[in-house]
C-alpha positions as CSV (number, residue, x, y, z in Angstrom):
1,M,-59.2,18.0,40.5
2,R,-57.2,16.2,39.0
3,D,-53.2,17.2,38.8
4,P,-52.3,17.6,35.2
5,G,-49.1,16.6,35.9
6,A,-50.3,13.2,37.9
7,R,-49.3,9.8,37.1
8,L,-50.8,6.8,35.9
9,H,-49.6,5.3,39.5
10,D,-50.5,8.6,41.5
11,L,-53.8,8.2,40.3
12,A,-54.1,4.4,41.2
13,G,-52.3,4.6,44.2
14,T,-54.4,7.2,45.5
15,V,-57.6,5.3,45.1
16,A,-55.9,2.3,46.3
17,F,-54.3,3.4,49.7
18,N,-57.4,5.2,51.0
19,Y,-59.4,2.4,50.5
20,L,-56.7,-0.3,51.8
21,L,-56.1,2.2,54.7
22,W,-60.0,2.6,55.9
23,F,-61.9,-0.1,55.3
24,P,-59.7,-2.9,56.6
25,L,-58.4,-0.2,59.4
26,L,-62.0,-0.3,60.6
27,R,-62.5,-3.9,59.9
28,G,-59.7,-5.0,62.1
29,V,-60.9,-2.2,65.0
30,L,-64.5,-3.5,65.0
31,S,-63.1,-7.3,65.0
32,G,-61.4,-6.4,67.7
33,A,-57.5,-6.9,66.8
34,S,-54.7,-5.7,69.1
35,G,-53.7,-2.2,68.9
36,E,-50.2,-3.4,68.4
37,D,-51.2,-5.6,65.5
38,V,-53.0,-3.1,63.8
39,Y,-50.0,-0.7,63.9
40,R,-47.8,-3.0,62.3
41,D,-49.8,-3.9,59.3
42,V,-50.6,-0.1,59.1
43,V,-47.3,1.2,59.1
44,P,-45.9,-1.0,56.0
45,L,-49.2,0.0,54.1
46,V,-47.5,3.6,54.4
47,F,-44.4,2.0,53.0
48,L,-45.6,0.4,50.2
49,F,-47.5,3.8,49.4
50,I,-43.9,5.4,49.7
51,P,-44.1,6.6,45.7
52,V,-47.3,8.0,46.1
53,L,-47.0,9.8,49.4
54,L,-43.5,11.3,48.8
55,V,-43.3,14.9,47.9
56,P,-41.5,15.6,44.8
57,G,-37.8,16.7,46.3
58,P,-34.8,18.4,44.6
59,A,-33.5,16.7,41.5
60,F,-30.1,16.2,43.8
61,G,-31.9,14.4,46.0
62,R,-33.7,12.2,44.0
63,R,-30.6,11.2,42.0
64,M,-29.0,10.3,45.6
65,L,-31.6,8.1,46.6
66,P,-30.5,4.9,44.5
67,L,-26.7,5.4,46.1
68,G,-28.3,6.2,49.2
69,L,-29.8,2.7,49.3
70,A,-27.1,0.7,48.1
71,A,-24.9,2.6,50.7
72,V,-27.5,1.3,53.3
73,G,-27.6,-2.4,52.1
74,V,-23.6,-2.1,52.0
75,L,-23.8,-0.9,55.8
76,F,-26.4,-3.5,57.0
77,S,-24.7,-6.3,55.9
78,L,-21.2,-4.9,57.7
79,R,-23.5,-4.7,60.9
80,W,-24.1,-8.5,59.8
81,W,-20.6,-9.4,59.6
82,W,-19.1,-7.4,62.6
83,P,-17.4,-7.8,64.8
84,G,-15.1,-10.2,62.8
85,L,-15.5,-10.5,58.4
86,A,-15.5,-14.1,58.2
87,F,-15.6,-14.7,54.9
88,R,-13.5,-18.1,54.7
89,Q,-16.6,-19.4,56.7
90,V,-19.0,-18.8,53.5
91,G,-20.0,-21.8,52.1
92,R,-19.0,-24.2,55.1
93,F,-22.4,-23.4,56.8
94,A,-25.1,-21.4,57.1
95,M,-24.9,-18.5,59.1
96,A,-27.0,-17.0,62.0
97,E,-29.5,-14.8,60.4
98,G,-28.6,-12.4,63.3
99,D,-30.9,-10.5,65.8
100,G,-31.9,-8.0,63.5
101,Y,-32.7,-9.5,60.3
102,L,-30.7,-6.9,58.5
103,L,-30.2,-9.2,55.4
104,N,-33.7,-9.2,55.2
105,S,-33.6,-5.7,54.0
106,P,-34.1,-5.3,50.1
107,A,-31.2,-3.0,50.1
108,V,-28.6,-5.4,50.6
109,L,-29.6,-7.5,47.8
110,F,-30.2,-4.1,45.7
111,A,-26.2,-3.6,46.2
112,A,-25.3,-7.5,45.8
113,V,-26.7,-6.7,41.8
114,W,-26.6,-2.8,41.6
115,L,-23.4,-1.9,42.5
116,P,-21.1,-4.5,39.8
117,L,-23.2,-3.7,36.8
118,L,-22.6,0.2,37.8
119,A,-19.0,-1.0,38.0
120,L,-19.2,-2.2,34.7
121,E,-20.7,0.2,33.0
122,R,-18.8,2.9,34.5
123,L,-15.4,0.4,33.2
124,E,-16.7,0.1,30.0
125,R,-17.8,3.7,28.9
126,K,-15.1,5.6,30.9
127,S,-11.1,4.4,31.3
128,G,-9.1,5.7,33.6
129,L,-7.5,5.1,37.2
130,P,-10.6,7.0,38.7
131,T,-12.9,5.1,37.2
132,V,-10.8,2.1,38.1
133,V,-10.8,2.9,41.8
134,L,-14.0,3.8,42.0
135,A,-15.2,0.2,40.5
136,S,-12.9,-1.2,42.7
137,L,-15.1,0.6,45.7
138,L,-18.6,-0.3,44.0
139,C,-17.1,-4.0,43.5
140,G,-16.2,-4.2,46.8
141,G,-19.4,-3.2,48.5
142,A,-21.2,-5.7,45.7
143,V,-18.7,-8.4,47.8
144,V,-19.9,-7.6,51.3
145,A,-23.4,-7.2,50.1
146,G,-23.4,-10.3,48.7
147,A,-21.0,-12.7,50.8
148,A,-23.3,-11.8,53.4
149,L,-26.7,-13.4,51.7
150,A,-24.0,-16.3,50.9
151,G,-23.2,-16.9,54.4
152,A,-26.7,-16.7,55.6
153,V,-27.6,-19.2,52.6
154,H,-30.5,-16.8,51.2
155,R,-31.3,-19.0,48.5
156,A,-33.9,-17.1,46.8
157,A,-32.0,-13.4,46.6
158,L,-29.1,-15.6,45.3
159,I,-30.6,-17.6,42.7
160,M,-32.4,-14.5,41.4
161,A,-29.5,-12.4,41.9
162,I,-27.1,-14.6,39.4
163,A,-30.1,-15.2,37.5
164,V,-30.6,-10.9,36.5
165,I,-27.0,-10.8,35.9
166,V,-26.4,-13.5,33.4
167,G,-29.8,-11.8,31.6
168,F,-28.3,-8.6,31.8
169,A,-25.2,-9.8,29.9
170,A,-26.7,-11.9,27.4
171,W,-29.4,-9.2,26.9
172,H,-26.4,-6.6,26.4
173,V,-24.1,-8.9,24.0
174,R,-24.8,-7.6,20.7
175,R,-25.7,-4.2,21.9
176,K,-22.6,-3.7,24.4
177,P,-20.0,-6.5,23.7
178,L,-17.6,-5.3,25.9
179,L,-19.8,-4.6,29.0
180,A,-20.9,-8.3,28.1
181,M,-17.7,-9.8,28.0
182,L,-16.9,-7.8,31.6
183,V,-19.7,-9.2,33.2
184,V,-19.1,-12.9,32.1
185,A,-15.4,-12.1,33.1
186,M,-16.5,-11.0,36.8
187,L,-19.0,-14.6,37.4
188,A,-15.9,-16.6,35.8
189,V,-13.1,-14.9,38.2
190,T,-15.8,-15.5,41.3
191,A,-16.3,-19.3,40.1
192,L,-12.7,-19.8,39.9
193,G,-11.2,-17.7,42.5
194,S,-12.1,-19.6,45.5
195,D,-14.0,-22.9,46.8
196,Q,-16.6,-20.9,48.5
197,L,-18.6,-20.8,45.0
198,G,-19.0,-24.5,45.3
199,G,-19.3,-24.2,49.0
200,T,-22.7,-22.0,48.7
201,I,-23.8,-24.1,46.0
202,Q,-23.8,-27.1,48.4
203,Q,-25.4,-25.3,51.5
204,I,-28.3,-24.2,49.2
205,A,-29.0,-27.6,47.8
206,W,-28.7,-28.7,51.1
207,K,-31.1,-26.3,52.7
208,T,-33.6,-26.9,49.9
209,E,-33.2,-30.7,50.9
210,T,-34.0,-30.0,54.1
211,Y,-36.5,-27.3,54.7
212,G,-38.1,-27.4,51.3
213,L,-40.1,-24.6,50.0
214,N,-40.5,-23.3,54.4
215,E,-43.8,-24.3,54.2
216,R,-45.3,-21.7,51.7
217,S,-48.0,-23.7,50.1
218,A,-49.0,-24.8,53.8
219,E,-49.2,-21.4,54.9
220,A,-51.2,-20.0,51.8
221,A,-53.5,-23.3,52.2
222,A,-53.8,-21.9,56.4
223,V,-55.0,-17.9,55.0
224,L,-57.3,-19.7,52.5
225,D,-59.2,-22.0,55.4
226,Q,-59.2,-18.6,57.5
227,V,-60.9,-16.3,55.1
228,G,-62.4,-19.1,53.2
229,A,-65.0,-19.8,56.0
230,S,-67.0,-17.1,55.3
231,W,-67.8,-15.4,51.8
232,F,-67.6,-11.7,53.3
233,D,-63.7,-12.5,55.1
234,L,-63.1,-13.9,51.2
235,L,-64.0,-11.1,49.4
236,F,-63.0,-8.7,52.3
237,G,-60.3,-10.3,54.5
238,Q,-60.2,-9.6,58.1
239,G,-58.6,-6.2,58.4
240,W,-55.4,-5.3,59.7
241,G,-54.2,-6.7,62.3
242,T,-55.4,-10.3,61.8
243,L,-53.3,-13.0,63.2
244,V,-52.9,-16.4,61.4
245,Q,-51.8,-19.8,62.6
246,S,-48.6,-20.1,60.2
247,P,-47.0,-23.8,59.2
248,A,-44.2,-21.3,57.5
249,V,-43.1,-20.6,61.6
250,G,-43.6,-23.8,63.3
251,G,-47.4,-23.1,63.7
252,M,-47.3,-19.8,65.6
253,W,-49.7,-17.1,65.3
254,V,-48.2,-14.3,63.6
255,S,-49.2,-11.2,61.7
256,Y,-47.5,-11.6,58.3
257,T,-47.2,-14.7,55.8
258,H,-44.4,-14.9,53.2
259,S,-46.1,-13.6,50.5
260,L,-47.7,-10.3,49.3
261,V,-50.4,-12.0,48.0
262,T,-51.5,-14.2,50.8
263,Y,-50.6,-11.0,53.1
264,M,-53.2,-9.2,51.3
265,L,-55.7,-12.1,50.8
266,L,-55.8,-12.2,54.6
267,K,-56.2,-9.0,55.6
268,T,-57.8,-6.9,52.9
269,G,-59.9,-10.0,50.7
270,L,-60.2,-10.6,47.3
271,I,-61.4,-7.1,46.8
272,G,-58.2,-5.7,48.4
273,C,-55.9,-7.9,46.4
274,L,-57.6,-6.6,43.3
275,V,-56.8,-3.2,44.0
276,T,-53.2,-3.9,44.8
277,L,-52.8,-5.6,41.8
278,A,-54.2,-2.1,40.2
279,Y,-51.9,-0.1,42.0
280,L,-48.4,-2.3,41.2
281,M,-49.5,-2.9,37.6
282,S,-49.5,0.9,37.2
283,I,-45.8,1.2,38.2
284,L,-45.4,-1.4,35.8
285,P,-44.6,1.2,32.8
286,S,-42.3,2.8,35.3
287,L,-39.8,-0.6,35.1
288,F,-40.2,-0.5,31.2
289,C,-39.4,3.6,30.6
290,L,-36.0,2.9,33.0
291,M,-35.3,-0.3,31.3
292,R,-34.8,2.1,27.9
293,I,-32.6,4.6,29.9
294,D,-30.8,2.9,32.8
295,P,-30.8,-0.9,32.4
296,P,-28.2,-1.4,35.3
297,L,-30.4,0.4,38.0
298,A,-33.9,-1.0,36.1
299,V,-32.3,-4.7,36.3
300,A,-31.1,-4.1,39.5
301,L,-34.5,-3.5,41.1
302,I,-36.2,-6.6,39.7
303,P,-34.8,-9.3,42.4
304,P,-35.7,-7.2,45.8
305,L,-39.1,-6.0,44.2
306,G,-39.4,-9.9,43.2
307,L,-38.8,-11.5,46.3
308,G,-40.4,-9.2,48.5
309,L,-43.6,-9.8,46.3
310,F,-43.9,-13.1,45.6
311,A,-41.2,-15.1,48.4
312,H,-40.4,-12.9,51.3
313,T,-41.7,-10.3,54.1
314,S,-39.5,-7.6,52.7
315,F,-42.5,-5.8,51.4
316,K,-43.2,-4.8,54.3
317,Y,-39.5,-3.2,54.9
318,L,-39.4,0.7,54.2
319,C,-36.5,-0.3,52.2
320,F,-38.9,-2.1,49.5
321,G,-40.8,1.0,49.1
322,L,-38.0,3.5,48.9
323,L,-37.0,1.0,46.0
324,L,-40.4,1.6,44.7
325,A,-39.7,5.3,44.8
326,V,-36.6,4.9,42.6
327,L,-38.6,3.0,40.2
328,T,-40.8,5.4,39.4
329,N,-38.8,8.2,39.3
330,E,-37.7,8.1,35.6
331,K,-35.8,10.7,35.7
332,I,-32.7,9.1,37.6
333,V,-29.9,8.5,35.1
334,F,-26.5,7.1,36.1
335,R,-24.4,7.8,32.7
336,D,-21.1,8.5,31.8
337,S,-19.6,11.0,34.8
338,G,-22.5,10.7,36.8
339,P,-26.0,11.2,37.4
340,R,-27.8,13.1,35.1
341,E,-31.6,14.6,35.1
342,T,-32.8,14.1,32.0
């Protein structure tokens, strides 16, 4: 029976999850896919549907989820910097990603965007030494995360972060002129305070000229060639565990692509893509709702989620699913003296 308290994404997500779990799973198993490769696909599918699968917890836990994810992003960044915080090297050359690819986590980009917006809104709403200290700590965490992304020259993440922060300031220039001015002042201090910003821009330009779009279009063409050989494969995909020879990683056979669209097309076909789209569209109203009650949090969710959906493999990360859970929990509000539940 239908739960009267279920929301749209709960209903759409339940149907989508059951279809996307079982049909591609049977397809992959019957096609002889490796058990390890199937496992690598099914687990990220569970992450993607965390907003549907998680049982509602205590109000305190729901309020702490965004803060916890931001803290994880800062910790991942600190681990990437370890053992030396070589901030002076940012903008001079592209630093190595590291073995763990920690900076690929959506939590890092989320921390880099949300923490300064949260700090500035707190300053705009309440003055005093405790607020200044808290804002300084929040901005410090954002600097650690943002500098790590700049050091490794994560082009799309940096561009999206700057775009949403500038857009946030422009959006609030009439309603909250002080907050908008604080955002602009923060960006100006960042730009004029050192030569790292100019060096980072040069590194982004160099990486774009050298590597282009990392063969994203060629990767999409490879997926289309593989599933387009059969109408059945095009409609229903080749199942979980399927590999593709990806030009984006030097022609190696891998179980992932750099876009959720091509990934789902390969594994689940056009039908699976439409089912996934229906699930994601059912979540979209939550973004508009959150935009009304907590604009900084809503704006900060856009870059990591958008990047994961269209230009990165981060849609397979646990943090991505948890950010979706933050988005669908409209009761989380960070205002005035602290978080409260509406």
